[in-house]
C-alpha positions as a printed Julia matrix, in Angstrom:
338×3 Matrix{Float64}:
 -18.73    3.98   20.96
 -16.51    2.12   18.52
 -17.69    2.33   14.93
 -18.79   -0.94   13.36
 -16.72   -1.79   10.28
 -18.4    -2.64    7.03
 -17.56   -5.99    5.39
 -15.52   -4.34    2.64
 -13.49   -2.45    5.21
 -12.77   -5.64    7.13
 -11.42   -7.63    4.23
  -9.18   -4.74    3.18
  -9.72   -5.42   -0.51
 -12.31   -3.46   -2.46
 -14.1    -0.32   -1.32
 -17.04    1.3    -3.06
 -18.26    4.85   -2.56
 -20.46    7.2    -4.54
 -20.84   10.89   -5.32
 -24.03   12.14   -3.71
 -26.59   14.5    -5.25
 -25.49   18.07   -4.74
 -28.22   20.17   -6.27
 -26.82   20.55   -9.79
 -25.78   16.91   -9.94
 -29.29   16.0    -8.87
 -29.72   12.46  -10.11
 -33.1    11.12  -11.11
 -35.32   14.1   -10.21
 -38.11   15.68  -12.19
 -37.33   19.05  -13.8
 -39.52   20.8   -11.23
 -37.69   19.15   -8.34
 -34.3    19.83   -9.94
 -34.96   23.56   -9.67
 -36.13   23.38   -6.04
 -33.25   23.5    -3.53
 -35.36   22.09   -0.68
 -36.32   19.08   -2.79
 -32.71   18.71   -3.9
 -31.46   18.66   -0.31
 -34.09   16.11    0.69
 -32.94   13.95   -2.22
 -29.31   14.27   -1.06
 -30.35   13.07    2.4
 -32.41   10.21    1.03
 -29.62    8.87   -1.19
 -27.04    9.26    1.58
 -29.13    7.44    4.19
 -29.87    4.62    1.73
 -26.16    4.22    0.9
 -25.36    4.15    4.61
 -28.05    1.57    5.35
 -27.28   -0.91    2.56
 -23.52   -0.94    3.05
 -21.7     1.38    0.67
 -18.31    2.3     2.11
 -18.24    6.04    1.51
 -19.97    9.12    0.12
 -18.32   12.11   -1.57
 -19.26   15.64   -2.56
 -17.58   17.84   -5.17
 -15.89   20.98   -3.87
 -17.22   23.42   -6.45
 -18.98   26.71   -5.87
 -20.7    26.75   -9.24
 -21.24   24.15  -11.99
 -18.53   23.79  -14.59
 -20.64   23.04  -17.68
 -21.83   26.15  -19.53
 -25.47   25.09  -19.79
 -25.59   24.35  -16.04
 -23.8    27.48  -14.83
 -26.76   29.05  -13.04
 -28.1    25.84  -11.48
 -28.04   25.16   -7.74
 -24.99   23.51   -6.21
 -24.58   22.98   -2.47
 -21.3    23.97   -0.8
 -19.3    20.83   -0.15
 -18.47   21.02    3.57
 -21.81   22.44    4.65
 -23.56   19.57    2.88
 -21.22   16.95    4.3
 -21.72   18.28    7.84
 -25.42   17.61    7.45
 -24.76   14.13    6.05
 -22.4    13.29    8.92
 -25.18   13.93   11.42
 -27.71   11.6     9.78
 -25.46    8.6     9.05
 -23.89    5.93   11.25
 -21.39    3.84    9.32
 -20.45    5.34    5.98
 -17.22    7.3     5.44
 -17.55   10.91    4.32
 -15.2    12.72    1.95
 -14.67   15.24   -0.83
 -13.84   14.58   -4.46
 -11.8    16.71   -4.04
 -11.3    19.77   -1.83
  -9.87   22.75   -3.72
  -6.84   23.67   -1.66
  -7.03   27.35   -2.63
 -10.48   27.96   -1.16
  -9.65   27.54    2.55
  -6.73   28.36    4.8
  -5.05   25.01    5.6
  -5.14   25.52    9.37
  -8.85   26.28    9.21
  -9.39   23.26    6.96
  -7.6    21.03    9.47
  -9.89   22.36   12.21
 -13.01   21.83   10.09
 -12.08   18.23    9.33
 -11.11   17.48   12.92
 -14.51   18.71   14.07
 -16.23   16.68   11.35
 -14.33   13.58   12.45
 -15.81   14.03   15.91
 -19.32   14.71   14.56
 -19.11   11.53   12.44
 -17.39    9.44   15.14
 -14.28    8.84   13.09
 -15.64    8.65    9.53
 -14.21   11.72    7.79
 -11.68   11.64    4.95
  -9.72   14.46    3.36
  -9.82   14.43   -0.4
  -7.79   17.34   -1.75
  -6.25   18.69   -4.93
  -4.54   21.78   -6.29
  -7.67   23.23   -7.96
  -8.3    23.81  -11.66
 -11.52   25.72  -12.41
 -10.21   29.18  -13.3
 -13.65   30.69  -13.99
 -14.79   29.72  -10.5
 -11.62   31.11   -8.88
 -12.03   34.48  -10.53
 -15.79   34.67   -9.97
 -15.31   34.17   -6.23
 -12.32   36.47   -5.92
  -9.52   33.9    -5.61
  -6.21   34.37   -7.39
  -5.66   31.67  -10.0
  -1.94   31.05   -9.7
   0.1    29.09  -12.27
  -0.17   25.31  -12.01
   3.2    24.78  -10.35
   2.41   27.42   -7.73
  -0.88   25.72   -6.85
   0.95   22.39   -6.51
   3.5    23.97   -4.14
   0.68   25.52   -2.13
  -0.91   22.08   -1.83
   2.35   20.66   -0.51
   2.57   23.32    2.2
  -1.1    22.96    3.11
  -0.78   19.23    3.69
   2.29   19.75    5.86
   0.3    22.16    8.03
  -2.79   19.93    8.18
  -0.79   16.92    9.36
   0.95   19.06   11.99
  -2.39   20.42   13.2
  -3.81   16.91   13.49
  -0.89   15.25   15.24
   1.0    17.86   17.29
   0.0    19.67   20.49
   0.9    22.96   18.81
   1.64   23.4    15.13
   4.21   25.79   13.72
   5.15   26.07   10.06
   6.56   28.84    7.92
   6.62   28.36    4.18
   6.51   30.43    1.06
   2.7    30.58    0.95
   1.4    29.76    4.43
   2.51   29.99    8.01
   1.11   29.06   11.41
   2.64   29.64   14.82
   1.72   27.62   17.9
  -1.66   26.8    16.36
  -3.81   24.54   18.52
  -6.29   22.17   16.9
  -8.52   20.69   19.57
 -10.33   18.4    19.48
  -7.98   16.21   17.52
  -9.47   13.81   14.97
 -10.92   10.58   16.34
  -8.96    8.55   13.77
  -5.3     7.87   14.55
  -2.81    8.89   13.47
  -5.17   10.98   11.31
  -7.98   10.66    8.74
  -7.22    9.27    5.3
  -5.56   11.81    3.01
  -6.59   11.25   -0.6
  -4.95   13.44   -3.23
  -6.73   13.8    -6.55
  -5.35   14.98   -9.87
  -3.65   13.86  -13.05
  -0.3    15.69  -13.11
   2.69   13.36  -13.25
   5.78   15.57  -12.97
   4.79   17.57   -9.89
   1.51   16.36   -8.36
   2.55   12.73   -8.05
   5.56   13.84   -6.0
   3.12   15.41   -3.52
   1.12   12.17   -3.53
   4.28   10.2    -2.71
   5.07   12.59    0.13
   1.67   13.0     1.78
  -1.08   10.69    0.53
  -2.64    7.52    1.87
  -4.65    7.26   -1.34
  -4.33    8.58   -4.89
  -7.46    9.3    -6.92
  -7.97   10.11  -10.57
 -11.22   11.31  -12.12
 -12.54    9.2   -15.02
  -9.12    7.66  -15.57
  -8.65    4.8   -18.02
  -6.8     1.66  -16.95
  -3.95    2.66  -19.28
  -3.65    6.12  -17.69
  -3.79    4.8   -14.15
  -1.28    2.03  -14.81
   1.17    4.62  -16.12
   0.65    6.9   -13.12
   1.1     4.02  -10.67
   4.46    3.24  -12.27
   5.58    6.89  -12.01
   4.29    7.15   -8.44
   6.29    4.08   -7.42
   9.43    5.8    -8.75
   8.62    8.95   -6.76
   8.11    6.87   -3.61
  11.4     5.09   -4.14
  13.23    8.41   -4.53
  12.11    9.53   -1.04
  12.4     6.14    0.63
   8.69    5.49    1.03
   7.06    2.1     0.55
   4.66    2.54   -2.39
   2.4    -0.15   -0.9
   1.35    2.39    1.75
  -0.67    4.19   -0.95
  -3.92    2.79   -2.31
  -5.3     3.66   -5.74
  -8.72    5.1    -6.41
 -10.77    6.12   -9.43
 -14.0     8.03  -10.02
 -16.06    6.17  -12.62
 -19.41    6.87  -14.24
 -22.04    4.16  -14.04
 -25.3     3.42  -15.8
 -26.92    0.01  -15.34
 -29.0    -1.21  -18.27
 -30.84   -4.43  -19.07
 -29.1    -4.74  -22.43
 -26.41   -3.15  -24.55
 -29.08   -1.87  -26.93
 -30.5     0.38  -24.2
 -27.29    2.32  -23.67
 -27.57    4.8   -26.54
 -31.26    5.33  -25.93
 -30.74    6.23  -22.26
 -27.6     8.3   -22.8
 -29.43   10.39  -25.38
 -31.58   11.61  -22.5
 -28.63   12.68  -20.34
 -25.98   13.79  -22.82
 -24.82   17.39  -23.21
 -26.52   19.31  -26.01
 -23.26   19.94  -27.86
 -22.17   16.28  -27.79
 -23.26   13.27  -29.76
 -24.13   10.12  -27.83
 -20.85    8.59  -29.0
 -18.89   11.6   -27.72
 -20.76   11.48  -24.43
 -19.96    7.78  -24.09
 -16.28    8.41  -24.88
 -16.16   11.1   -22.18
 -17.49    8.52  -19.74
 -14.31    6.45  -20.03
 -15.53    4.77  -23.19
 -18.47    3.23  -21.36
 -16.36    0.68  -19.47
 -18.81    0.8   -16.54
 -21.95    1.54  -18.54
 -24.22   -1.34  -19.52
 -25.31   -4.64  -18.03
 -24.16   -5.73  -14.58
 -21.93   -8.35  -16.19
 -20.2    -5.72  -18.33
 -19.75   -3.39  -15.34
 -18.2    -6.15  -13.22
 -15.83   -6.97  -16.08
 -14.87   -3.29  -16.38
 -14.28   -2.87  -12.65
 -12.13   -5.99  -12.58
  -9.88   -4.46  -15.23
  -9.09   -1.74  -12.7
  -8.64   -4.23   -9.88
  -6.08   -6.11  -11.96
  -3.82   -3.01  -12.18
  -4.03   -2.31   -8.44
  -7.12   -0.1    -7.95
  -8.98   -0.99   -4.75
 -11.14    2.08   -4.14
 -13.97    3.09   -6.46
 -16.06    6.26   -6.36
 -19.13    5.7    -8.51
 -20.85    8.62  -10.2
 -24.23    7.23  -11.14
 -26.1     8.48  -14.19
 -29.79    8.87  -13.31
 -29.17    8.14   -9.64
 -32.01    6.89   -7.44
 -32.45    4.49   -4.5
 -33.33    1.4    -6.58
 -30.13    1.87   -8.61
 -28.08    1.94   -5.4
 -29.68   -1.29   -4.21
 -29.16   -2.93   -7.6
 -25.48   -1.94   -7.7
 -24.95   -3.26   -4.17
 -26.69   -6.61   -4.72
 -25.67   -7.36   -8.29
 -22.2    -5.8    -8.5
 -20.55   -5.16   -5.13
 -21.77   -8.43   -3.63
 -20.53  -10.41   -6.65
 -17.0    -9.02   -6.84
């Protein structure tokens, strides 16, 4: 059965997704529920099904094995692909991706197979979000070697070459410095042709953006300012030109925090509830991209339009205090008015 396209997918302009609750990033749950993995999983399902029903374009999960803030280190966090497999089975329209897969944690041929299977399970709704990895403490805790930055970038390059071969060729063979496959068969192939969207995430300009130019359909940056993204788009265009690729083939994406308030006066009061213990409210606001998408719906629309004006067309919203009413409010008062 052919998947019905959402309005935002049809017009090809703006796309809105969200990061879903993942245990540790639980959203608006009571303290008792936050410590209960069954309740956390039910909340993940509830938010995902609501987003699917009301017309968000995509959902994303973080690919981390343990939280990366010190005070949260021992809290629950669901494994990315296991969680997304469950979400694929209970949704009908929404795209499903990662923000972003740590390349080092899975053999690229296996990852290609996993995503191909997920594309079938979801009837053509899977995306690959991937990056070189950065969380050294997590690497070492789980027994992965944490190679120098340039090595992890080169590994990412090889991985994406293998994944594309696995998705598009009858048999895939590749021999590189870090990985090799020989006559590897990946059946079933993905539903999407020629293959699912490849979104590369990261901030490196000298090396990573060259990999984006070579492999990506979409480039994503986490909590990037308009100034930062504008600079990276300019550099990425140069990298595309150097390899003869049309830069217009790549869309630009950003993960942004969001808190909807009735007034500007409420912002500090609400953020005081969520901020990290070692940060002031001002520091917490600065970390959240200066609060460009925190405040009234009018302020958030203005902030989002600043990104649209520099070429961003794909937004991944990380809601502060996430719940179902907030999703509905964002859809009706922000998405529908842009």
